[in-house]
C-alpha positions as CSV (number, residue, x, y, z in Angstrom):
1,X,-64.9,58.5,113.5
2,X,-64.8,55.1,114.8
3,X,-66.9,54.7,111.5
4,X,-64.2,55.7,108.9
5,X,-62.0,53.3,110.8
6,X,-64.4,50.9,110.3
7,X,-64.6,51.5,107.2
8,X,-61.0,51.4,106.5
9,X,-59.8,48.4,108.2
10,X,-62.8,46.0,106.2
11,X,-61.2,46.2,102.7
12,X,-57.9,45.9,104.5
13,X,-58.8,43.0,106.3
14,X,-61.2,41.6,103.1
15,X,-57.3,41.6,100.4
16,X,-55.0,41.7,102.3
17,X,-55.6,38.1,103.4
18,X,-54.2,35.0,101.7
19,X,-55.2,31.5,101.6
20,X,-54.2,28.6,103.3
21,X,-52.9,27.5,100.3
22,X,-51.1,30.2,98.5
23,X,-49.6,30.9,102.3
24,X,-48.7,27.1,102.6
25,X,-46.3,27.8,98.3
26,X,-44.8,30.3,99.7
27,X,-43.4,28.8,102.9
28,X,-42.5,25.9,100.5
29,X,-41.1,28.9,97.8
30,X,-38.9,30.6,101.2
31,X,-38.0,27.2,102.5
32,X,-35.9,26.5,98.3
33,X,-34.5,30.1,98.6
34,X,-33.3,29.3,102.0
35,X,-31.8,26.2,101.1
36,X,-31.1,27.6,97.2
37,X,-29.7,30.9,99.3
38,X,-27.8,27.8,101.6
39,X,-25.6,26.4,98.6
40,X,-24.8,29.1,96.6
41,X,-22.8,30.9,100.4
42,X,-21.2,26.8,100.5
43,X,-20.1,27.4,96.8
44,X,-19.1,31.1,96.9
45,X,-16.6,29.8,99.9
46,X,-15.2,26.9,98.2
47,X,-14.0,29.7,95.3
48,X,-13.0,31.7,97.9
49,X,-10.8,28.7,98.6
50,X,-10.1,28.0,95.2
51,X,-8.8,31.9,94.6
52,X,-6.4,31.6,97.5
53,X,-4.8,28.4,96.7
54,X,-4.7,30.1,92.9
55,X,-2.6,32.8,94.5
56,X,-0.5,31.1,96.9
57,X,0.7,29.2,94.0
58,X,1.5,32.4,91.9
59,X,3.4,33.9,95.1
60,X,5.0,30.5,95.0
61,X,6.4,30.4,91.2
62,X,7.1,34.4,91.1
63,X,9.1,33.9,94.2
64,X,11.0,31.0,92.0
65,X,11.4,32.4,89.1
66,X,13.3,34.9,91.4
67,X,15.6,32.4,92.7
68,X,19.4,32.3,91.2
69,X,19.9,29.0,90.0
70,X,23.1,27.5,91.1
71,X,25.7,26.1,88.8
72,X,28.0,23.4,89.6
73,X,31.5,23.6,88.5
74,X,31.3,21.0,85.9
75,X,28.7,23.3,84.8
76,X,30.7,26.2,84.9
77,X,33.8,24.1,82.7
78,X,31.2,23.9,80.2
79,X,30.8,27.3,79.5
80,X,34.4,27.8,79.4
81,X,34.6,24.8,77.1
82,X,32.1,26.9,74.8
83,X,33.8,30.4,75.2
84,X,37.0,29.2,73.9
85,X,34.9,26.7,70.5
86,X,33.0,29.6,69.9
87,X,34.5,33.8,71.3
88,X,38.2,32.9,71.9
89,X,38.1,30.3,69.3
90,X,41.6,31.0,68.0
91,X,43.7,30.7,71.5
92,X,43.6,26.5,73.6
93,X,43.4,26.6,77.1
94,X,45.0,24.3,80.3
95,X,45.0,24.1,84.0
96,X,41.5,25.2,84.5
97,X,40.9,26.1,88.4
98,X,37.3,27.3,89.0
99,X,36.2,29.1,91.8
100,X,32.9,29.8,93.6
101,X,32.0,33.5,94.3
102,X,28.1,33.2,94.4
103,X,25.6,30.7,93.2
104,X,26.6,31.7,89.8
105,X,29.6,33.3,89.3
106,X,32.8,32.2,89.2
107,X,36.5,33.2,88.7
108,X,38.2,31.1,86.3
109,X,42.0,30.9,86.6
110,X,43.6,29.1,83.3
111,X,46.6,29.6,81.2
112,X,46.0,29.7,77.3
113,X,48.5,30.1,74.3
114,X,47.5,30.7,70.3
115,X,46.8,27.6,68.8
116,X,49.8,27.5,66.8
117,X,51.6,24.4,66.7
118,X,55.0,26.2,67.2
119,X,53.5,28.1,70.3
120,X,51.2,25.9,71.8
121,X,53.7,23.0,72.2
122,X,56.3,25.5,74.4
123,X,55.6,26.6,77.4
124,X,57.0,29.5,77.2
125,X,54.4,30.8,75.4
126,X,51.8,29.9,77.8
127,X,50.6,33.0,79.6
128,X,48.3,32.7,82.7
129,X,44.6,35.0,82.4
130,X,42.1,35.5,84.7
131,X,38.4,36.0,84.1
132,X,34.8,36.4,85.8
133,X,32.7,33.8,84.6
134,X,28.8,35.0,85.1
135,X,26.2,32.9,84.4
136,X,22.8,34.4,84.8
137,X,19.1,31.7,85.4
138,X,18.9,31.4,81.8
139,X,21.8,30.3,80.6
140,X,23.5,33.2,79.1
141,X,26.6,33.3,80.3
142,X,29.5,36.5,80.3
143,X,32.8,35.1,80.4
144,X,35.7,38.6,81.1
């Protein structure tokens, strides 16, 4: 039985030994691989940080898109003028009063009359009206 182990052990010892130069090369390669692994780990961490920054920026952009734009009373008055110049061009208006309801919605009180001189020069033909002006984030508006 001992001879059998001896015959098995001899080839193992002969073929399993590595020369010192080969061993040194393997140690050097192992060292280089560990350094490269460290560099790659650092790069991965940097990419993860960059991805987090980009995701935060994307969230901020989405939040900004969902915010309702704030319009001033002067801007609302500009929309009223546009409405009468384009959609209601047969009439004139005067004594405009604007009351804010929300950031983009207003109540507009005014007097209107037809543009014909014989009517617009006489106070009897002027009628009071109240409109609801709604402006969206893109600048489109509805006045009814």
